[in-house]
N, C-alpha and C positions, 0 to 999 in steps of 0.2 A: 912135834909142831911143824907145820908147813913153813919153811924158811922164806919161800917166795912170797907167800901171803903175808907173813909177818913183816917183811921188808916193805911191801907195798902199803900195808896198813900204817906202819911207822912213818913212812914218807907222807902219807895222806894226813895223819894226825899232827905231824910237825909243821905242815905248811900254814895251817891256821887252826883255831880252836874248833874241836869237834867233840860231841858227846858220845857216850857209849852206843846209843841207838843208831846214830849216824854211821859209826864205824862198823857196827854189826851189820847194818844194811849193806854197806859197801862190800864187806867180806863175803856175804852171801851172794851178791851179784857177781863177784869175781870167782864164784864157784866153790867157795869154802863150805864146809859142813857146819852145822850148829855147834858141834863139839869143838871143832877147830876155832870157830869164832869166839867161843867162851874162853878157850885157852889163850888165844892171842890177846883178847881184850883184858884178861887178867894180867898178862905180862905188861901190856901197854899202860895199865893203871899203876902197877908197881913201879914202872920206870917213869911215871908222871907225864907220859905222852897225852894221856886222857885224864881229865879231872872235871867231873860234872859241875862242881861248885865254880871252878874257874870259868867253865863254859857259860854257866848261867849268869855270872857276873858280867862277862864280856857281852853276851847276847843282850842283856838288859840295858847296858850302857849304850850299845850301838842302836838298838831299836828305839830307845827313847830319844837319843840325840839326833839321829839321822832320819829315822822314819816317823818320828813324832807320835809314837804309840803310847797309849796309856798303860797303867799297871795291869789292868784287867786283861787286856789283849796280850801283853807280854807274858803274863802268868799262864794264860791258856795255851799259848804257843809252846812254852817250856814244858807244860804238862803233856802236850802231844808228842814231845821228844823224850818222854819217860824220865823227866827230871823230878826229883822228890819235892814234896811240899816244903820241907824245911829249907832245902837249898834255894827254892824259889823265893821264899819269904826273906831269906838273907840277901839275895840278889836285889829284890825290889826295895829292900831297906837302904840300898846304896843311893837311891834316887833322892836328891835333896827336895824336900817338900815345897820350899819356896820356889825353886827352879821349876818344879813340876807345875805349880799353879801359874807361874809366869808364862811357861811354854803354852799351856792351855789357853790362857788369856790372849796371847799373841796369835794363836791359831784361830780363835773365835773372832777376833777383830778382823783378821785377814779374810775369813769366810764371810763376815758381815758385809764387806765391800761388794761382793758378787751376789749377795742374796736378794731375792725379790720376795716381798711380803706385803700384806695389806693391813696387818694389825700387829700390835706389840706381842700378843699371844702367839700368833703364827711365827713371828721372828724368833721368839724364845724357843718354841717347839722345834723349829728347823735347826737352830744352833745346838740345842740339846741332842737331837738325833745325830747330827754330824759328830759331835764330841763322843757320843756313845759308840759310833761306828769306828772311831779311832781307839777305842778301848779305855776311855776314861770313866771313872766311877761317878755315879749320880751325885754323891755328896760334893765332890770336887767341881763338877759341872755347875751345880746349883750355886755354889759359892762364887764362882767366876762369872757366871751369867749376870748375877746381881750387880757386879761391878762395872759391866760394860754399858 
């Protein structure tokens, strides 16, 4: 095992949460081979520097609270980082449903202030499209739009 790459990867993984695919990408950009990357990642997982479930949980909380993303968008981004469906489902389950709908309602009310529309139909369409672009599911959007 390349000790220099291992130390660099361990430092990278210990500064903040990273998933396997991010660490693998870094190792390859630092000049490591695919075999070295596999070996180093296996070691980092055993030593708990890397944990995809922990990463998924952290990512989900951060993107929901700070970026105001919906479950659909969070799930898609986690899939793009090669996180498994079971891990994604567990992470998305950490989002409190009541808080989720409140956040969506707050975002839509805020958006409504700056929205220009000529009919109720157009207003709902624009709000729906905005919420979808933030990654919220159609069922949650419909439920919240009816309360505004």
